[in-house]
C-alpha positions as CSV (number, residue, x, y, z in Angstrom):
1,N,-6.8,5.4,12.7
2,L,-7.9,4.7,8.8
3,F,-5.8,1.8,8.5
4,F,-6.7,0.2,11.6
5,A,-10.2,0.4,11.5
6,G,-10.6,-0.1,7.4
7,N,-8.0,-3.1,7.8
8,L,-9.9,-4.5,11.2
9,L,-13.3,-4.4,9.2
10,A,-11.7,-5.7,6.0
11,G,-10.0,-8.8,8.0
12,I,-12.7,-9.8,9.6
13,S,-15.2,-9.6,6.5
14,L,-12.5,-11.4,4.3
15,F,-12.6,-14.4,7.1
16,I,-16.2,-14.5,6.6
17,V,-15.9,-15.3,3.0
18,Y,-12.9,-17.7,3.3
19,R,-13.7,-19.1,6.4
20,K,-13.6,-22.6,4.6
21,H,-9.9,-22.3,4.3
22,W,-9.6,-21.7,7.7
23,N,-9.2,-25.7,9.1
24,P,-6.6,-27.6,10.8
25,A,-6.1,-29.4,7.7
26,E,-5.2,-26.7,5.7
27,L,-3.2,-25.0,7.8
28,S,-1.1,-28.1,9.0
29,Q,0.0,-28.0,5.6
30,I,1.7,-25.2,5.5
31,S,5.3,-25.2,6.2
32,L,7.6,-23.3,8.4
33,K,9.4,-21.7,5.5
34,L,6.0,-20.5,3.9
35,W,4.6,-19.0,7.3
36,I,8.0,-16.5,7.8
37,C,7.6,-15.8,4.0
38,M,3.7,-14.5,4.6
39,F,5.1,-12.9,8.0
40,L,7.7,-10.9,5.8
41,L,4.9,-10.0,3.3
42,I,2.6,-8.8,5.8
43,I,5.7,-6.7,7.1
44,L,5.9,-5.1,3.6
45,S,2.5,-4.8,2.3
46,G,0.6,-5.2,5.2
47,V,1.9,-2.6,7.4
48,L,4.6,-0.7,5.9
49,A,3.7,0.3,2.7
50,P,0.0,1.4,3.7
51,A,1.3,3.0,6.5
52,F,3.8,5.1,4.5
53,Y,1.0,5.7,2.5
54,F,-1.0,7.3,5.3
55,L,1.3,9.1,6.2
56,A,2.8,10.8,2.8
57,L,-1.0,12.0,2.2
58,M,-0.4,13.5,5.5
59,L,2.6,15.8,4.3
60,T,1.5,15.9,0.2
61,D,-1.2,16.7,-2.0
62,V,-3.3,13.5,-3.3
63,N,-1.8,14.2,-6.5
64,N,2.0,14.1,-5.5
65,V,1.5,10.2,-4.3
66,V,-0.5,9.0,-7.0
67,L,1.6,10.6,-9.6
68,I,4.9,9.3,-7.7
69,S,3.6,6.1,-7.2
70,T,3.6,5.3,-10.8
71,V,7.1,4.4,-10.3
72,E,5.7,0.5,-9.6
73,V,4.8,0.8,-13.5
74,P,8.7,0.1,-14.8
75,M,9.6,-1.4,-11.2
76,T,7.1,-4.4,-11.9
77,L,8.8,-4.8,-15.0
78,L,12.4,-5.0,-13.4
79,F,11.3,-7.0,-10.3
80,A,9.5,-9.3,-12.4
81,Y,12.6,-10.2,-14.5
82,I,14.7,-10.6,-11.4
83,F,12.5,-12.6,-9.6
84,F,11.3,-14.6,-12.6
85,R,12.8,-13.8,-15.2
86,E,9.8,-12.8,-17.2
87,K,10.8,-10.6,-20.2
88,A,8.7,-7.7,-21.0
89,L,7.4,-6.1,-24.4
90,P,8.8,-3.8,-25.7
91,S,6.1,-1.5,-25.8
92,A,5.6,-2.4,-22.1
93,I,9.4,-1.1,-21.8
94,I,9.0,2.4,-23.6
95,G,5.9,3.0,-21.9
96,A,7.3,2.1,-18.2
97,L,10.3,4.4,-19.1
98,V,7.6,7.1,-19.7
99,A,6.1,7.1,-17.1
100,F,9.3,6.7,-15.0
101,G,10.4,10.5,-16.8
102,G,6.9,11.4,-15.4
103,I,8.4,10.6,-12.0
104,V,11.5,12.3,-12.2
105,L,9.2,15.5,-13.6
106,V,7.2,15.8,-10.4
107,F,10.2,15.4,-7.9
108,L,11.9,18.7,-10.5
109,I,8.9,21.0,-11.0
110,N,6.7,20.3,-8.5
111,Q,7.3,22.3,-5.5
112,S,5.8,22.8,-2.1
113,S,4.0,25.8,-1.1
114,M,5.6,27.8,2.2
115,E,2.0,26.9,4.0
116,N,2.8,23.5,3.0
117,R,6.4,23.6,4.5
118,M,5.7,25.3,7.7
119,S,3.1,22.4,7.8
120,T,5.5,19.7,7.6
121,K,7.9,21.7,10.2
122,M,5.2,22.1,12.5
123,L,3.9,18.6,12.2
124,D,4.5,16.4,15.6
125,V,4.3,12.9,15.3
126,G,5.3,12.4,18.6
127,N,8.6,10.6,17.5
128,P,11.7,12.3,18.0
129,A,13.4,10.3,15.3
130,M,10.4,10.9,12.9
131,N,10.0,14.5,13.5
132,H,13.6,14.9,12.5
133,F,13.0,13.0,9.3
134,L,10.2,15.3,8.4
135,Q,11.7,18.2,9.5
136,T,14.9,17.7,7.5
137,F,13.2,16.3,4.4
138,P,10.8,19.2,2.4
139,K,9.6,16.0,0.3
140,S,9.0,13.7,2.9
141,G,5.6,13.0,1.6
142,E,7.3,12.4,-1.7
143,I,10.1,10.0,-0.1
144,L,7.8,8.0,1.9
145,T,4.9,7.3,-1.0
146,T,8.2,6.1,-3.1
147,L,9.7,3.7,-0.5
148,A,5.9,2.5,-0.2
149,T,6.1,1.6,-3.6
150,L,8.8,-0.4,-3.5
151,F,7.7,-2.5,-1.1
152,G,4.3,-2.4,-2.3
153,I,6.3,-4.3,-5.5
154,I,7.9,-6.5,-4.1
155,A,5.1,-7.6,-2.1
156,V,3.3,-8.4,-5.1
157,Q,6.0,-10.6,-6.9
158,M,6.7,-12.7,-4.0
159,S,2.8,-12.8,-3.8
160,R,3.2,-14.3,-7.0
161,S,5.3,-17.3,-6.1
162,L,3.7,-17.5,-2.7
163,L,0.0,-18.0,-4.4
164,Q,1.3,-21.1,-6.3
165,T,1.4,-23.1,-2.9
166,V,-0.6,-21.4,0.0
167,S,-4.2,-20.5,-0.6
168,A,-5.2,-16.8,-0.8
169,G,-8.2,-16.8,2.0
170,I,-5.2,-17.3,4.3
171,F,-3.1,-15.7,3.2
172,T,-5.1,-12.2,2.6
173,V,-7.3,-13.1,6.3
174,L,-3.6,-13.3,7.9
175,R,-2.1,-10.4,5.8
176,M,-5.0,-7.9,7.4
177,V,-5.7,-9.6,10.5
178,L,-1.9,-9.7,11.4
179,G,-1.4,-6.6,9.9
180,V,-3.4,-4.8,11.9
181,A,-1.8,-6.0,15.0
182,I,1.9,-5.3,14.4
183,F,1.0,-1.6,13.0
184,F,-1.3,-1.2,16.1
185,T,1.9,-2.2,17.9
186,I,4.0,0.2,15.9
187,A,1.8,3.1,16.1
188,I,1.6,3.3,19.9
189,S,5.2,3.4,19.9
190,V,6.1,5.6,17.3
191,F,3.1,7.8,18.0
192,G,1.9,7.8,21.1
193,P,-1.8,6.1,22.3
194,H,-3.3,9.2,21.8
195,H,-2.8,8.7,18.0
196,F,-5.9,6.2,18.5
197,D,-8.1,8.8,20.3
198,D,-10.5,9.0,17.8
199,L,-10.7,4.9,17.1
200,F,-14.2,5.1,18.0
201,S,-16.0,7.7,16.3
202,P,-19.5,6.9,14.9
203,F,-18.1,9.0,11.7
204,L,-15.1,6.9,11.2
205,W,-16.6,3.5,11.6
206,G,-19.7,4.6,9.2
207,W,-16.7,5.4,6.3
208,M,-14.9,2.4,7.4
209,L,-17.6,0.0,6.4
210,I,-18.1,1.2,3.1
211,Y,-14.3,1.5,3.2
212,G,-12.9,-1.4,4.9
213,A,-15.8,-4.1,4.1
214,L,-16.4,-3.1,0.7
215,I,-13.5,-1.2,-1.4
216,I,-11.1,-3.1,0.4
217,V,-12.8,-6.4,0.2
218,I,-13.6,-6.8,-3.1
219,G,-10.2,-5.1,-4.3
220,E,-8.4,-7.5,-2.6
221,L,-10.5,-11.0,-3.9
222,T,-10.1,-9.5,-7.6
223,W,-6.4,-8.9,-7.2
224,F,-5.0,-12.0,-5.7
225,K,-7.5,-14.0,-8.1
226,G,-5.6,-12.2,-11.4
227,I,-1.8,-11.5,-10.1
228,K,-1.9,-15.5,-10.1
229,K,-2.1,-15.9,-13.4
230,A,-0.7,-12.6,-14.4
231,T,2.2,-11.7,-16.3
232,S,4.7,-8.9,-15.5
233,T,2.9,-6.6,-18.2
234,D,-0.5,-7.5,-17.4
235,I,0.5,-6.1,-13.4
236,S,2.3,-3.3,-15.0
237,M,-0.4,-2.3,-17.4
238,A,-3.2,-2.8,-14.5
239,T,-0.8,-0.7,-11.8
240,A,-0.7,2.0,-14.9
241,L,-4.6,2.8,-14.1
242,T,-4.0,3.6,-10.5
243,P,-2.7,7.6,-11.3
244,V,-5.4,7.7,-13.9
245,A,-8.2,7.5,-11.8
246,G,-5.9,8.4,-8.9
247,V,-6.2,12.4,-10.2
248,I,-9.9,11.9,-12.0
249,F,-11.1,10.5,-7.8
250,A,-8.9,13.3,-6.4
251,Y,-10.9,16.3,-8.4
252,L,-14.0,14.8,-7.7
253,V,-13.9,13.8,-3.7
254,L,-11.3,16.6,-2.9
255,G,-11.5,19.0,-5.9
256,E,-7.7,18.9,-6.1
257,I,-6.5,20.5,-9.2
258,P,-3.1,18.7,-10.9
């Protein structure tokens, strides 16, 4: 519900901002190959990554999700080298290795409480295969966070190339709207129609006006403007701020102490 409502409002808001780019002349200049690339990017970054993040938040603490997503720091440098042959600065590589070491420690040292493990096993998402996965792996939240982060990294590197030829206004709006449509279809099949029972809650839409129409929109506008000119080291340094801010706000908003 959060993902659906937030991204729907964000897509509408972004369309208002970028409506001039959505004209027949500019759309016709995009080749079939680029449309396919955008569709694959939307699946990775607009559907799978956020859906896995939200599911992970159901299964583990916010701090665990934030800290494990730090795998983005070293993997950003690695994928930038694979995609663009960009060589990172030695200091960036050292920092990435330290971050990766921290991720390993989170997996090895942190143990979920019995209450959390029981709640994970009792969680019924409405799909037998997913339920089996959640019951088989006690650290399902951490695994889903890692997968979501990897999908996001690949999407970022592909976006850097794509945005050289496709307007950010077209891609960001399509990413939100099409992502919502695909997610809705998947959620109905995996979780069942009851998953959207709370979709008409005024409480939900009140917060989504802030989250979807403000936070996501500003984030998208600044992020895609940035990665068009950023190097792999720039992106790695920027994403390294996520765990710091995430831990602080997890404490301020939710009272979670790492």
